[in-house]
N, C-alpha and C positions, 0 to 999 in steps of 0.2 A: 220216550214217546214224544211225538211232536205236540207241543202245547198249542192250543187253538189259536194263539196269537203269534206263533213263530213263522216268519216269512222264509220261504225256500225258493231257490233257483237251482234245482238239481243238475241240470245240464251244463250250467256254467262250471260247477264243481267237477263234473265228469270231463269236460273239455280240458280244464286246467290239470286234471290228473293224468291225462294220456299224452298231452303235448308238452314238449319242452318249453321252458320259460324263455321264449325268444319273441322278437317282434313277428307279427303274422306274416310279413313279407319275407322273412328268412326261414320259414318252416320248410323242411324237406317234404315236398308234396307227395312223393311216392310212398314214403314211410308213413306219413299222416293218413293217406288214403287207406293203406293196409290196416292201420290201427282202428280207423273208423269202421271199416267193413267188418272187422273181427270183434269189435266191442259189443257185448250183448245188449247194452242199452242204446248205443248209437246206431246199430244196424237197422232196427225198425224205423228209427227216425230218418235214416238215410233213404229208406224206401219211400217215405212220404215226400221227402225233398225231391227225389228223382221223379215221382209222379207229378209233383207240382211243376217241375221243369218241363216234363213232357206235355203238360197242358199250357205251357208258355207263362208260368208264374214267375215268382221272384228269382228263381235260380237261372233264368234264361231258358230258351227252348232247346230241348234235346230229347230224343226218344230212346237213346241207348243208355247203357248202364255206366257210362263214364261220368265223372264229376270232378270239379275243381275243389280240392279240400279247403282252400282258402275261402271260396264262396260259401261252401257248406258251413264252415265255422262261423262266418259272418252272419249267415241265416240263423243259426242256432243262437248266437249272441243277440241278434235283433229280436227274435221271438221271446227270448228269456227276459229281455228288458222292456218289452212292449207293455204299456199300461193302458187301461181303458180311459175313455173320456169321463172325468169326474169333476164336478164343480161344487164347491162348498160342502164336500163330503156327501153330497147327494148324487146318486147314480143318474146319469143321463147318457145320451148318445149311445155308443156301442154297448156299454155295460147294461143300460136299462133294457135293451133288447136281448141280452144274454140269457140263456137258460138258467134256471135256479136249481142248485144242487143241495138237497136236504140230506140229513144223516150221512154227511160226507166224512171221509178220512183219506189222507194220503197214504198210499201203499207202494210196495215194490213187488212186482211179480215178474219172474224171469229176468231179474236185474233192471227192469224198466220201471221208472217212477210214474205213477198215475194216481188219479183220484177215483174213488168209488162213492156211490150215493144213489139217491132217488132223484130223478130229474123231472122238471116240469118246464114247459115253454120251449122245449127243444124242437127245431124245425123238422126233424126226421124221426123222432121217437115218441112213443105214447106217453101220456101223462102218468107220472109215478113209476115209470120204468126203473128197474134197478140196473145201473150202468157202471161201466168203467170207462174212463175217458181215454182219449189218445194220450201219448206221453205228456207228462206234466212239465211245463216249462217254467212257470212262475206261480207261486202260491203266496198270497197276501191276505191271510185270514182277518187280520185286524181291520183292513180296509174293505173286507167283504167280497173279495174276488180272487179268481184263479185264472191262469191262462194255460190251456192245453196246447198241443201242437196245432189243433184245428180251430179252436174258438175260445172265447172268454166264457166264464161261468160266474154267476153271482153265488155267493155261499150263504147257506142257511145254517141250520143247527149242525155243529160238529159232533160226530158220534163214532168214536173208534171201535165200538162193539159191532158196527155194521160189517166190518171185515169178517168176523167170526160167523155172522149170519150168512153171508155169501158163501163162505167156505162150507158151512154145514149144509147148505142147499146145493152144493156142488157147482156153484157159479164161478168160484175162484179155486185155484189149486191150493193144496194144503201148505205149499211152500211160500205162498204170498204172505207178506208181513207188513206191519206198519212202517212207514218211512220215518226214520229218526232224524231229528235236526242235527245230531252230532255225527251223522253219516256212518254210524256203526251198524246200520241195518244190512 
């Protein structure tokens, strides 16, 4: 089980696991594109990337389903390494405006790593809503924050039992499980 102070960057591990250990400029793009499209955790992330591109975001503007595997991988790496503005261990800037996630725990559902918990201060969700985040890019519990694909979260109380609560209520599939730091989940 993930200890509440174990940092995780699950997509960096996923990328390393499916791509050969070669410089990014030497990747066989056709093969990499196919592996990305077929990978159960990368396929949903790819849809977010393509939507971002269609809106003219970081991936460049394109409304079709084509993508450059190199740019996608760089986008995943950038999101996985992005940290909020923090000064003297006190939250400020982007992190202080981030929603607070209480009773949180990292899980894997349908091979996609994400967080579940009760959210407050989210711009689109009601206070106290039970949520699952977009794909989890970076978890830094000791520092008190996490980065999903879409936003930063401040982390409150860690509660691995919340997974079972959501499963019992039918809000998560029975196959969802805690994300393990040793990647054996």
